[in-house]
DOSE-677526 format. One record per residue: residue number from 0; residue in one letter; x, y, z of N, C-alpha, C, O, CB in turn. Coordinates in nm, 2 decimals. Glycine has a CB too. Example, Ala and Ser with C-alpha at 12.3 -4.5 7.8 and 13.67 -1.06 7.14 Angstrom:
! residues 2
SITE   i aa    npx    npy    npz   capx   capy   capz    cpx    cpy    cpz    opx    opy    opz   cbpx   cbpy   cbpz
SITE   0  a   1.32  -0.57   0.78   1.23  -0.45   0.78   1.32  -0.33   0.78   1.42  -0.33   0.85   1.13  -0.45   0.90
SITE   1  s   1.28  -0.22   0.71   1.37  -0.11   0.71   1.29   0.00   0.79   1.34   0.11   0.80   1.41  -0.06   0.57
! end
This chain:
! residues 169
SITE   i aa    npx    npy    npz   capx   capy   capz    cpx    cpy    cpz    opx    opy    opz   cbpx   cbpy   cbpz
SITE   0  m  -2.78   2.03  -2.25  -2.64   2.05  -2.14  -2.62   1.88  -2.14  -2.71   1.79  -2.15  -2.68   2.14  -1.94
SITE   1  k  -2.48   1.86  -2.13  -2.37   1.76  -2.14  -2.38   1.79  -1.99  -2.44   1.90  -1.96  -2.21   1.78  -2.24
SITE   2  k  -2.34   1.72  -1.90  -2.31   1.68  -1.72  -2.15   1.65  -1.74  -2.11   1.59  -1.84  -2.42   1.51  -1.64
SITE   3  n  -2.07   1.71  -1.65  -1.93   1.68  -1.69  -1.90   1.54  -1.69  -1.99   1.46  -1.69  -1.83   1.75  -1.62
SITE   4  l  -1.77   1.50  -1.69  -1.74   1.33  -1.72  -1.61   1.40  -1.59  -1.53   1.49  -1.60  -1.68   1.24  -1.96
SITE   5  v  -1.65   1.27  -1.45  -1.59   1.30  -1.39  -1.51   1.14  -1.40  -1.58   1.04  -1.43  -1.64   1.37  -1.27
SITE   6  f  -1.37   1.14  -1.38  -1.31   1.00  -1.35  -1.19   0.97  -1.19  -1.10   1.02  -1.13  -1.23   0.98  -1.50
SITE   7  l  -1.28   0.84  -1.20  -1.25   0.84  -1.00  -1.17   0.72  -1.04  -1.17   0.66  -1.15  -1.42   0.80  -0.85
SITE   8  g  -1.06   0.69  -0.89  -1.00   0.52  -0.88  -0.87   0.60  -0.83  -0.83   0.71  -0.80  -0.97   0.40  -1.06
SITE   9  m  -0.84   0.46  -0.82  -0.70   0.43  -0.67  -0.63   0.54  -0.80  -0.66   0.56  -0.92  -0.57   0.18  -0.61
SITE  10  m  -0.48   0.61  -0.71  -0.38   0.72  -0.80  -0.31   0.55  -0.84  -0.31   0.44  -0.79  -0.25   0.89  -0.69
SITE  11  a  -0.25   0.63  -0.95  -0.20   0.53  -1.11  -0.30   0.46  -1.15  -0.28   0.34  -1.15  -0.09   0.41  -1.10
SITE  12  s  -0.45   0.51  -1.19  -0.51   0.39  -1.26  -0.55   0.43  -1.38  -0.62   0.37  -1.47  -0.63   0.32  -1.19
SITE  13  g  -0.48   0.58  -1.39  -0.48   0.57  -1.54  -0.60   0.76  -1.55  -0.59   0.83  -1.65  -0.59   0.35  -1.62
SITE  14  k  -0.66   0.78  -1.46  -0.73   0.94  -1.44  -0.67   0.97  -1.59  -0.71   0.96  -1.70  -0.66   1.05  -1.27
SITE  15  t  -0.57   1.01  -1.53  -0.55   1.18  -1.64  -0.47   1.15  -1.72  -0.41   1.23  -1.79  -0.48   1.33  -1.57
SITE  16  t  -0.46   1.03  -1.73  -0.47   0.97  -1.90  -0.53   1.01  -2.00  -0.53   1.11  -2.08  -0.53   0.85  -1.92
SITE  17  l  -0.60   0.91  -1.96  -0.76   0.83  -2.01  -0.85   1.01  -2.03  -0.89   1.08  -2.12  -0.86   0.67  -1.81
SITE  18  a  -0.84   1.04  -1.86  -0.93   1.18  -1.91  -0.86   1.29  -2.00  -0.93   1.36  -2.07  -0.99   1.27  -1.78
SITE  19  k  -0.75   1.30  -2.00  -0.72   1.43  -2.14  -0.75   1.31  -2.27  -0.82   1.35  -2.36  -0.49   1.51  -2.15
SITE  20  i  -0.73   1.23  -2.27  -0.74   1.16  -2.44  -0.86   1.23  -2.48  -0.88   1.31  -2.57  -0.76   0.97  -2.48
SITE  21  v  -0.99   1.15  -2.34  -1.11   1.14  -2.39  -1.22   1.28  -2.41  -1.33   1.29  -2.47  -1.16   1.05  -2.30
SITE  22  a  -1.12   1.36  -2.34  -1.11   1.56  -2.31  -1.14   1.59  -2.49  -1.25   1.61  -2.55  -0.85   1.66  -2.23
SITE  23  k  -0.94   1.57  -2.57  -0.99   1.58  -2.65  -1.01   1.53  -2.75  -0.97   1.59  -2.85  -0.97   1.64  -2.67
SITE  24  k  -1.08   1.39  -2.78  -1.16   1.32  -2.87  -1.29   1.47  -2.87  -1.31   1.56  -2.95  -1.22   1.13  -2.79
SITE  25  l  -1.35   1.43  -2.75  -1.49   1.52  -2.74  -1.48   1.65  -2.77  -1.58   1.72  -2.80  -1.55   1.53  -2.61
SITE  26  g  -1.34   1.69  -2.77  -1.37   1.85  -2.77  -1.39   1.91  -2.67  -1.44   2.01  -2.70  -1.47   1.89  -2.82
SITE  27  l  -1.36   1.88  -2.50  -1.39   1.91  -2.41  -1.28   1.97  -2.32  -1.17   1.93  -2.34  -1.47   1.83  -2.38
SITE  28  m  -1.31   2.04  -2.22  -1.23   2.15  -2.18  -1.18   2.04  -2.06  -1.27   1.99  -1.99  -1.32   2.31  -2.13
SITE  29  f  -1.04   2.00  -2.04  -0.98   1.90  -1.93  -0.93   1.96  -1.81  -0.86   2.05  -1.80  -0.87   1.83  -1.99
SITE  30  v  -0.98   1.87  -1.71  -0.94   1.95  -1.55  -0.89   1.87  -1.49  -0.95   1.77  -1.44  -1.04   2.00  -1.46
SITE  31  d  -0.75   1.88  -1.46  -0.68   1.79  -1.37  -0.70   1.83  -1.23  -0.63   1.92  -1.20  -0.54   1.79  -1.40
SITE  32  v  -0.77   1.78  -1.13  -0.75   1.85  -0.96  -0.63   1.85  -0.95  -0.57   1.95  -0.99  -0.80   1.77  -0.83
SITE  33  d  -0.58   1.78  -0.90  -0.42   1.74  -0.87  -0.34   1.85  -0.94  -0.27   1.93  -0.87  -0.37   1.58  -0.93
SITE  34  s  -0.35   1.85  -1.07  -0.24   1.95  -1.13  -0.23   2.10  -1.09  -0.13   2.18  -1.08  -0.27   1.95  -1.26
SITE  35  n  -0.41   2.09  -1.07  -0.47   2.23  -1.02  -0.36   2.26  -0.88  -0.25   2.31  -0.89  -0.67   2.21  -0.96
SITE  36  i  -0.41   2.21  -0.76  -0.34   2.19  -0.66  -0.19   2.22  -0.64  -0.14   2.30  -0.56  -0.36   2.09  -0.64
SITE  37  v  -0.12   2.14  -0.74   0.03   2.17  -0.74   0.08   2.34  -0.80   0.18   2.41  -0.77   0.09   2.03  -0.86
SITE  38  k  -0.02   2.35  -0.89   0.00   2.51  -0.98  -0.08   2.58  -0.89  -0.07   2.70  -0.93  -0.06   2.54  -1.17
SITE  39  k  -0.16   2.57  -0.77  -0.15   2.71  -0.74  -0.10   2.73  -0.63  -0.13   2.83  -0.58  -0.27   2.78  -0.74
SITE  40  n   0.00   2.63  -0.53   0.08   2.60  -0.42   0.25   2.59  -0.46   0.34   2.58  -0.37   0.03   2.46  -0.37
SITE  41  f   0.26   2.60  -0.61   0.38   2.55  -0.62   0.51   2.47  -0.55   0.63   2.48  -0.51   0.40   2.64  -0.64
SITE  42  m   0.40   2.38  -0.57   0.41   2.22  -0.51   0.38   2.11  -0.56   0.27   2.09  -0.61   0.33   2.20  -0.42
SITE  43  d   0.47   2.01  -0.57   0.43   1.87  -0.60   0.33   1.83  -0.50   0.29   1.92  -0.43   0.55   1.77  -0.59
SITE  44  i   0.29   1.71  -0.49   0.17   1.67  -0.43   0.24   1.63  -0.32   0.20   1.68  -0.21   0.08   1.57  -0.50
SITE  45  s   0.35   1.56  -0.30   0.40   1.49  -0.17   0.49   1.64  -0.12   0.46   1.65   0.00   0.52   1.33  -0.20
SITE  46  e   0.54   1.70  -0.15   0.59   1.81  -0.09   0.49   1.88  -0.01   0.52   1.93   0.10   0.65   1.89  -0.18
SITE  47  i   0.35   1.90  -0.08   0.24   1.96  -0.02   0.22   1.89   0.15   0.20   1.94   0.25   0.11   1.94  -0.14
SITE  48  f   0.24   1.74   0.11   0.21   1.64   0.23   0.32   1.72   0.33   0.31   1.81   0.40   0.25   1.45   0.19
SITE  49  n   0.44   1.64   0.29   0.53   1.65   0.36   0.49   1.84   0.45   0.44   1.86   0.56   0.68   1.61   0.26
SITE  50  k   0.52   1.94   0.36   0.55   2.04   0.43   0.40   2.11   0.46   0.41   2.22   0.49   0.64   2.12   0.36
SITE  51  k   0.30   2.07   0.46   0.13   2.11   0.51   0.04   2.00   0.55  -0.07   2.02   0.61   0.05   2.17   0.38
SITE  52  g   0.11   1.90   0.53  -0.02   1.78   0.57  -0.14   1.72   0.48  -0.22   1.78   0.40  -0.09   1.84   0.68
SITE  53  e  -0.15   1.60   0.52  -0.28   1.59   0.43  -0.39   1.64   0.46  -0.47   1.63   0.37  -0.34   1.46   0.40
SITE  54  k  -0.43   1.73   0.59  -0.51   1.79   0.58  -0.55   1.92   0.50  -0.65   1.97   0.43  -0.50   1.80   0.66
SITE  55  f  -0.45   1.95   0.53  -0.45   2.07   0.40  -0.46   2.06   0.26  -0.51   2.14   0.18  -0.34   2.15   0.39
SITE  56  f  -0.39   1.93   0.24  -0.39   1.89   0.07  -0.56   1.87   0.07  -0.61   1.94  -0.02  -0.26   1.70   0.01
SITE  57  r  -0.67   1.81   0.13  -0.71   1.75   0.13  -0.88   1.88   0.11  -0.99   1.87   0.05  -0.65   1.66   0.22
SITE  58  k  -0.83   1.98   0.19  -0.89   2.10   0.16  -0.88   2.19   0.05  -0.97   2.25   0.00  -0.86   2.16   0.23
SITE  59  e  -0.76   2.18   0.02  -0.70   2.22  -0.14  -0.84   2.16  -0.27  -0.91   2.20  -0.36  -0.51   2.09  -0.18
SITE  60  e  -0.80   2.06  -0.19  -0.89   1.90  -0.32  -1.01   1.96  -0.34  -1.06   2.00  -0.44  -0.94   1.69  -0.24
SITE  61  e  -1.05   1.98  -0.21  -1.24   2.01  -0.24  -1.25   2.14  -0.28  -1.35   2.17  -0.34  -1.36   1.99  -0.09
SITE  62  k  -1.17   2.24  -0.27  -1.17   2.39  -0.30  -1.20   2.37  -0.47  -1.29   2.43  -0.53  -1.01   2.47  -0.25
SITE  63  e  -1.08   2.28  -0.55  -1.04   2.24  -0.67  -1.13   2.21  -0.69  -1.18   2.28  -0.78  -0.95   2.17  -0.69
SITE  64  t  -1.22   2.09  -0.64  -1.27   2.03  -0.75  -1.44   2.08  -0.73  -1.52   2.03  -0.80  -1.24   1.85  -0.75
SITE  65  l  -1.48   2.17  -0.65  -1.60   2.23  -0.65  -1.58   2.34  -0.75  -1.68   2.40  -0.80  -1.63   2.28  -0.53
SITE  66  i  -1.46   2.36  -0.78  -1.46   2.48  -0.87  -1.51   2.37  -1.02  -1.57   2.39  -1.12  -1.27   2.59  -0.87
SITE  67  a  -1.46   2.29  -0.99  -1.42   2.26  -1.15  -1.59   2.22  -1.18  -1.65   2.27  -1.27  -1.28   2.10  -1.19
SITE  68  l  -1.64   2.13  -1.07  -1.77   2.12  -1.13  -1.86   2.23  -1.11  -1.96   2.19  -1.08  -1.84   2.00  -1.08
SITE  69  k  -1.86   2.31  -1.11  -1.91   2.43  -1.17  -1.91   2.46  -1.30  -1.99   2.55  -1.35  -1.85   2.52  -1.12
SITE  70  k  -1.83   2.38  -1.38  -1.81   2.42  -1.50  -1.90   2.33  -1.56  -1.95   2.24  -1.49  -1.68   2.43  -1.55
SITE  71  n  -1.92   2.34  -1.68  -2.01   2.24  -1.77  -1.87   2.20  -1.88  -1.76   2.25  -1.90  -2.17   2.33  -1.87
SITE  72  n  -1.99   2.08  -1.95  -1.91   2.00  -2.05  -1.76   1.99  -2.02  -1.69   2.07  -2.09  -1.92   2.05  -2.17
SITE  73  c  -1.69   1.89  -1.90  -1.55   1.95  -1.87  -1.56   1.78  -1.84  -1.64   1.71  -1.79  -1.51   2.09  -1.73
SITE  74  v  -1.42   1.76  -1.91  -1.39   1.63  -1.83  -1.25   1.59  -1.75  -1.13   1.58  -1.79  -1.40   1.53  -1.93
SITE  75  i  -1.31   1.57  -1.61  -1.22   1.58  -1.46  -1.11   1.49  -1.39  -1.17   1.40  -1.33  -1.29   1.58  -1.36
SITE  76  a  -1.05   1.50  -1.39  -0.97   1.38  -1.32  -0.98   1.36  -1.22  -0.85   1.35  -1.21  -0.87   1.38  -1.31
SITE  77  l  -1.03   1.32  -1.09  -1.02   1.34  -0.98  -0.85   1.29  -0.94  -0.78   1.25  -1.02  -1.14   1.28  -0.92
SITE  78  g  -0.81   1.29  -0.77  -0.71   1.26  -0.76  -0.77   1.13  -0.65  -0.89   1.14  -0.62  -0.62   1.38  -0.73
SITE  79  g  -0.69   1.02  -0.58  -0.72   0.92  -0.57  -0.80   0.87  -0.47  -0.86   0.76  -0.45  -0.63   0.89  -0.57
SITE  80  g  -0.79   1.03  -0.40  -0.89   1.01  -0.23  -0.99   1.11  -0.24  -1.07   1.13  -0.14  -0.78   1.07  -0.06
SITE  81  a  -1.02   1.19  -0.38  -1.12   1.30  -0.37  -1.26   1.22  -0.35  -1.32   1.24  -0.24  -1.11   1.41  -0.52
SITE  82  f  -1.31   1.14  -0.42  -1.44   1.10  -0.41  -1.45   1.04  -0.27  -1.56   0.99  -0.26  -1.48   1.00  -0.51
SITE  83  i  -1.37   1.03  -0.17  -1.37   0.97  -0.05  -1.41   1.02   0.05  -1.42   0.99   0.16  -1.28   0.94  -0.02
SITE  84  n  -1.45   1.17  -0.05  -1.46   1.33   0.10  -1.64   1.31   0.08  -1.68   1.28  -0.04  -1.36   1.59   0.03
SITE  85  p  -1.71   1.32   0.14  -1.83   1.34   0.16  -1.89   1.42   0.04  -1.96   1.38  -0.05  -1.85   1.40   0.28
SITE  86  t  -1.83   1.58   0.07  -1.90   1.72  -0.01  -1.88   1.67  -0.20  -1.94   1.68  -0.30  -1.79   1.91   0.04
SITE  87  i  -1.76   1.62  -0.18  -1.70   1.61  -0.33  -1.82   1.50  -0.37  -1.90   1.55  -0.45  -1.51   1.54  -0.35
SITE  88  r  -1.84   1.39  -0.34  -1.87   1.28  -0.34  -2.05   1.32  -0.35  -2.14   1.24  -0.39  -1.80   1.18  -0.20
SITE  89  e  -2.06   1.36  -0.33  -2.24   1.43  -0.33  -2.20   1.50  -0.45  -2.23   1.44  -0.55  -2.31   1.55  -0.17
SITE  90  k  -2.12   1.63  -0.47  -2.16   1.70  -0.61  -2.15   1.64  -0.72  -2.22   1.66  -0.82  -2.11   1.81  -0.64
SITE  91  v  -2.02   1.55  -0.71  -2.03   1.47  -0.86  -2.12   1.38  -0.86  -2.11   1.33  -0.97  -1.92   1.40  -0.91
SITE  92  l  -2.23   1.33  -0.79  -2.28   1.23  -0.81  -2.41   1.29  -0.84  -2.50   1.22  -0.89  -2.27   1.14  -0.71
SITE  93  e  -2.42   1.39  -0.81  -2.58   1.49  -0.84  -2.54   1.59  -0.99  -2.63   1.64  -1.06  -2.62   1.62  -0.66
SITE  94  s  -2.40   1.62  -1.01  -2.40   1.68  -1.13  -2.34   1.58  -1.25  -2.37   1.61  -1.36  -2.32   1.81  -1.11
SITE  95  s  -2.30   1.52  -1.23  -2.16   1.48  -1.30  -2.23   1.32  -1.35  -2.33   1.25  -1.31  -1.98   1.47  -1.17
SITE  96  f  -2.12   1.29  -1.46  -2.14   1.16  -1.53  -2.06   1.09  -1.45  -1.96   1.12  -1.51  -2.11   1.14  -1.68
SITE  97  s  -2.01   0.99  -1.33  -1.90   0.94  -1.33  -1.84   0.77  -1.32  -1.90   0.66  -1.29  -1.85   1.01  -1.24
SITE  98  v  -1.71   0.80  -1.35  -1.66   0.68  -1.40  -1.52   0.62  -1.31  -1.42   0.68  -1.30  -1.64   0.71  -1.55
SITE  99  w  -1.55   0.47  -1.25  -1.44   0.47  -1.20  -1.36   0.32  -1.23  -1.39   0.20  -1.25  -1.47   0.50  -1.06
SITE 100  l  -1.21   0.41  -1.21  -1.11   0.33  -1.40  -1.09   0.22  -1.24  -1.05   0.28  -1.15  -0.87   0.45  -1.53
SITE 101  d  -1.12   0.09  -1.22  -1.10   0.00  -1.13  -0.97  -0.10  -1.20  -0.97  -0.14  -1.31  -1.24  -0.07  -1.10
SITE 102  i  -0.89  -0.11  -1.11  -0.75  -0.21  -1.14  -0.70  -0.33  -1.06  -0.73  -0.34  -0.94  -0.64  -0.13  -1.14
SITE 103  n  -0.65  -0.38  -1.09  -0.58  -0.45  -0.99  -0.47  -0.42  -0.94  -0.38  -0.36  -1.00  -0.56  -0.55  -1.02
SITE 104  i  -0.44  -0.46  -0.76  -0.35  -0.41  -0.66  -0.25  -0.41  -0.78  -0.23  -0.31  -0.84  -0.31  -0.51  -0.51
SITE 105  e  -0.18  -0.56  -0.82  -0.04  -0.58  -0.93  -0.01  -0.48  -0.99   0.07  -0.41  -0.93  -0.05  -0.68  -1.05
SITE 106  t  -0.08  -0.41  -1.13  -0.05  -0.39  -1.22  -0.08  -0.21  -1.11   0.03  -0.16  -1.14  -0.13  -0.46  -1.37
SITE 107  l  -0.12  -0.15  -1.04  -0.12  -0.05  -0.98   0.03  -0.02  -0.91   0.09   0.09  -0.91  -0.23  -0.06  -0.91
SITE 108  n   0.07  -0.16  -0.83   0.21  -0.15  -0.78   0.34  -0.15  -0.85   0.44  -0.10  -0.81   0.23  -0.25  -0.70
SITE 109  k   0.32  -0.25  -1.00   0.39  -0.15  -1.14   0.40   0.00  -1.15   0.50   0.07  -1.15   0.31  -0.17  -1.26
SITE 110  r   0.28   0.03  -1.16   0.27   0.18  -1.20   0.41   0.25  -1.08   0.53   0.28  -1.11   0.07   0.26  -1.17
SITE 111  i   0.34   0.25  -0.95   0.36   0.32  -0.84   0.54   0.31  -0.85   0.61   0.41  -0.82   0.27   0.24  -0.69
SITE 112  k   0.61   0.19  -0.89   0.72   0.19  -0.84   0.78   0.27  -0.98   0.90   0.27  -1.00   0.77   0.05  -0.78
SITE 113  k   0.71   0.31  -1.06   0.77   0.37  -1.18   0.80   0.60  -1.15   0.87   0.69  -1.19   0.63   0.31  -1.33
SITE 114  n   0.66   0.57  -1.03   0.66   0.70  -0.99   0.71   0.75  -0.86   0.62   0.69  -0.79   0.56   0.74  -1.01
SITE 115  n   0.79   0.81  -0.77   0.80   0.81  -0.67   0.73   0.92  -0.63   0.72   0.90  -0.51   0.91   0.80  -0.64
SITE 116  k   0.69   0.98  -0.64   0.55   1.15  -0.63   0.46   1.09  -0.60   0.37   1.15  -0.66   0.49   1.25  -0.79
SITE 117  r   0.37   0.96  -0.51   0.30   0.93  -0.46   0.31   0.96  -0.31   0.40   0.89  -0.26   0.29   0.82  -0.50
SITE 118  p   0.24   1.05  -0.23   0.23   1.07  -0.10   0.22   1.02  -0.04   0.29   1.02   0.06   0.19   1.12  -0.06
SITE 119  l   0.09   0.92  -0.04   0.05   0.83   0.12   0.16   0.66   0.06   0.12   0.56   0.12  -0.21   0.78   0.16
SITE 120  l   0.28   0.65  -0.03   0.32   0.54  -0.05   0.47   0.55  -0.08   0.50   0.65  -0.14   0.25   0.49  -0.13
SITE 121  d   0.54   0.49  -0.07   0.72   0.51  -0.12   0.75   0.41  -0.23   0.65   0.38  -0.30   0.83   0.46   0.01
SITE 122  k   0.83   0.38  -0.25   0.88   0.28  -0.42   0.91   0.18  -0.42   0.92   0.10  -0.51   1.00   0.30  -0.49
SITE 123  d   0.91   0.16  -0.27   0.95  -0.03  -0.23   0.85  -0.10  -0.25   0.78  -0.04  -0.34   1.00  -0.07  -0.06
SITE 124  n   0.79  -0.19  -0.21   0.70  -0.32  -0.21   0.54  -0.22  -0.09   0.52  -0.19   0.03   0.83  -0.52  -0.11
SITE 125  n   0.48  -0.19  -0.22   0.31  -0.15  -0.13   0.19  -0.23  -0.11   0.10  -0.20  -0.04   0.23  -0.03  -0.21
SITE 126  t   0.19  -0.36  -0.21   0.07  -0.40  -0.18   0.01  -0.38  -0.09  -0.10  -0.33  -0.10   0.06  -0.47  -0.19
SITE 127  p   0.07  -0.45   0.04   0.00  -0.43   0.14  -0.08  -0.30   0.17  -0.20  -0.31   0.19   0.07  -0.47   0.22
SITE 128  k  -0.02  -0.15   0.18  -0.04  -0.02   0.19  -0.20  -0.07   0.08  -0.31  -0.10   0.12   0.11   0.10   0.13
SITE 129  l  -0.14  -0.05  -0.07  -0.21  -0.04  -0.16  -0.36  -0.16  -0.16  -0.47  -0.11  -0.20  -0.11  -0.04  -0.28
SITE 130  e  -0.37  -0.25  -0.13  -0.45  -0.33  -0.09  -0.56  -0.29   0.04  -0.69  -0.31   0.04  -0.37  -0.44  -0.06
SITE 131  k  -0.47  -0.22   0.15  -0.57  -0.12   0.27  -0.62  -0.09   0.18  -0.73  -0.14   0.16  -0.51   0.02   0.37
SITE 132  l  -0.57   0.01   0.08  -0.63   0.15   0.00  -0.74   0.17  -0.02  -0.82   0.26   0.02  -0.60   0.18  -0.11
SITE 133  y  -0.73  -0.01  -0.14  -0.79   0.00  -0.20  -0.95  -0.07  -0.13  -1.06  -0.06  -0.18  -0.71  -0.03  -0.31
SITE 134  s  -0.94  -0.14  -0.03  -1.06  -0.18   0.02  -1.11  -0.14   0.14  -1.21  -0.18   0.21  -1.05  -0.30   0.03
SITE 135  d  -1.03  -0.05   0.16  -1.16   0.14   0.20  -1.18   0.17   0.10  -1.30   0.16   0.05  -1.10   0.31   0.29
SITE 136  r  -1.10   0.22   0.05  -1.22   0.30  -0.10  -1.31   0.20  -0.21  -1.36   0.25  -0.31  -1.11   0.39  -0.23
SITE 137  k  -1.31   0.10  -0.17  -1.38   0.04  -0.26  -1.52   0.04  -0.29  -1.56   0.06  -0.41  -1.36  -0.07  -0.24
SITE 138  k  -1.60   0.04  -0.19  -1.72   0.06  -0.17  -1.80   0.19  -0.15  -1.92   0.20  -0.13  -1.74   0.00  -0.07
SITE 139  i  -1.69   0.29  -0.17  -1.71   0.43  -0.21  -1.68   0.46  -0.31  -1.71   0.58  -0.34  -1.67   0.51  -0.15
SITE 140  y  -1.59   0.38  -0.41  -1.57   0.39  -0.52  -1.70   0.34  -0.65  -1.73   0.37  -0.76  -1.46   0.34  -0.52
SITE 141  e  -1.75   0.22  -0.53  -1.83   0.15  -0.61  -2.00   0.25  -0.64  -2.09   0.23  -0.72  -1.84   0.00  -0.53
SITE 142  l  -1.98   0.35  -0.54  -2.09   0.48  -0.60  -2.09   0.54  -0.74  -2.18   0.62  -0.77  -2.07   0.62  -0.52
SITE 143  a  -2.01   0.51  -0.81  -1.98   0.61  -0.96  -2.11   0.55  -1.04  -2.17   0.44  -1.03  -1.78   0.56  -1.07
SITE 144  d  -2.13   0.64  -1.09  -2.21   0.53  -1.23  -2.16   0.48  -1.28  -2.23   0.38  -1.28  -2.27   0.56  -1.34
SITE 145  h  -2.06   0.45  -1.34  -2.03   0.31  -1.40  -1.91   0.30  -1.34  -1.85   0.40  -1.31  -2.04   0.28  -1.56
SITE 146  k  -1.83   0.12  -1.32  -1.71   0.08  -1.31  -1.67   0.01  -1.48  -1.73  -0.05  -1.56  -1.71  -0.02  -1.17
SITE 147  i  -1.52   0.07  -1.46  -1.47  -0.01  -1.60  -1.32  -0.08  -1.52  -1.24  -0.03  -1.44  -1.44   0.13  -1.78
SITE 148  k  -1.32  -0.21  -1.57  -1.27  -0.32  -1.54  -1.10  -0.26  -1.64  -1.11  -0.27  -1.76  -1.39  -0.47  -1.58
SITE 149  c  -0.98  -0.21  -1.60  -0.93  -0.16  -1.70  -0.82  -0.26  -1.71  -0.72  -0.22  -1.78  -0.89  -0.01  -1.69
SITE 150  d  -0.81  -0.40  -1.65  -0.71  -0.46  -1.66  -0.68  -0.52  -1.79  -0.79  -0.56  -1.83  -0.70  -0.54  -1.56
SITE 151  k  -0.63  -0.54  -1.85  -0.53  -0.62  -1.94  -0.63  -0.51  -2.11  -0.66  -0.56  -2.22  -0.54  -0.87  -1.91
SITE 152  k  -0.65  -0.40  -2.06  -0.71  -0.33  -2.18  -0.64  -0.22  -2.19  -0.57  -0.16  -2.11  -0.84  -0.29  -2.18
SITE 153  s  -0.65  -0.20  -2.33  -0.53  -0.13  -2.45  -0.64   0.07  -2.37  -0.75   0.10  -2.31  -0.57  -0.23  -2.76
SITE 154  k  -0.56   0.14  -2.41  -0.58   0.29  -2.38  -0.68   0.28  -2.53  -0.79   0.23  -2.49  -0.41   0.43  -2.38
SITE 155  t  -0.69   0.29  -2.58  -0.78   0.28  -2.72  -0.89   0.24  -2.69  -0.96   0.34  -2.72  -0.75   0.19  -2.82
SITE 156  t  -0.95   0.13  -2.63  -1.01   0.03  -2.57  -1.12   0.07  -2.49  -1.24   0.05  -2.52  -0.91  -0.04  -2.50
SITE 157  l  -1.06   0.15  -2.36  -1.10   0.21  -2.29  -1.19   0.33  -2.32  -1.30   0.35  -2.30  -1.03   0.22  -2.24
SITE 158  v  -1.05   0.42  -2.39  -1.13   0.58  -2.46  -1.22   0.50  -2.54  -1.14   0.47  -2.64  -1.02   0.71  -2.57
SITE 159  k  -1.30   0.46  -2.56  -1.36   0.35  -2.69  -1.45   0.37  -2.54  -1.51   0.47  -2.50  -1.27   0.16  -2.77
SITE 160  e  -1.46   0.28  -2.50  -1.58   0.20  -2.36  -1.63   0.37  -2.31  -1.74   0.43  -2.33  -1.45   0.06  -2.14
SITE 161  i  -1.54   0.41  -2.26  -1.60   0.55  -2.22  -1.67   0.61  -2.27  -1.78   0.63  -2.22  -1.54   0.62  -2.23
SITE 162  m  -1.62   0.67  -2.40  -1.64   0.79  -2.47  -1.78   0.68  -2.56  -1.78   0.70  -2.68  -1.46   0.87  -2.57
SITE 163  s  -1.85   0.60  -2.53  -2.00   0.51  -2.59  -2.04   0.50  -2.45  -2.17   0.50  -2.45  -1.99   0.31  -2.69
SITE 164  l  -2.00   0.50  -2.29  -2.13   0.52  -2.22  -2.12   0.68  -2.19  -2.20   0.70  -2.10  -2.14   0.41  -2.08
SITE 165  y  -2.07   0.79  -2.21  -2.05   0.87  -2.19  -2.21   0.98  -2.29  -2.28   1.07  -2.26  -1.90   0.86  -2.21
SITE 166  e  -2.18   0.91  -2.40  -2.25   0.96  -2.56  -2.38   0.88  -2.52  -2.49   0.91  -2.58  -2.15   0.89  -2.74
SITE 167  k  -2.39   0.74  -2.39  -2.53   0.74  -2.43  -2.60   0.79  -2.33  -2.72   0.77  -2.33  -2.58   0.61  -2.48
SITE 168  h  -2.55   0.87  -2.19  -2.61   0.92  -2.06  -2.69   1.01  -2.10  -2.76   1.07  -2.01  -2.52   0.97  -1.96
! end
């Protein structure tokens, strides 16, 4: 039995996009934790943060992630902050193959400017906030089974690299 493949990393690092492609190529079910939370709550993540608060969102994130991790042979895209949660992190590390998509702050900032649905950021210059978030999360992200530097690599290259790692484990 193959383990689940779990993608983690900062917001806008490409987790959902790459996980979806890898799942399709491997013939596995794709689970997007953030998307499941949005569907369940009938609100986008920014709305959930604004109306119900980050604490509520993090509880939902834990519930949905633990449900996803009980499945087998899935490719799971976590939200940017999910792996920070000790319960989620422990379950991912014991039951799944995890990949940290590491990407530089400059690239993240460019991607975020195109999307104003990031609850912890605004649409303007987020570099200081991103640097702080990255600095806070980096030591925890480093616990993943593999780190993939995504800068200056195409989606095709990244998908091949991730699939190769997953199939070897």
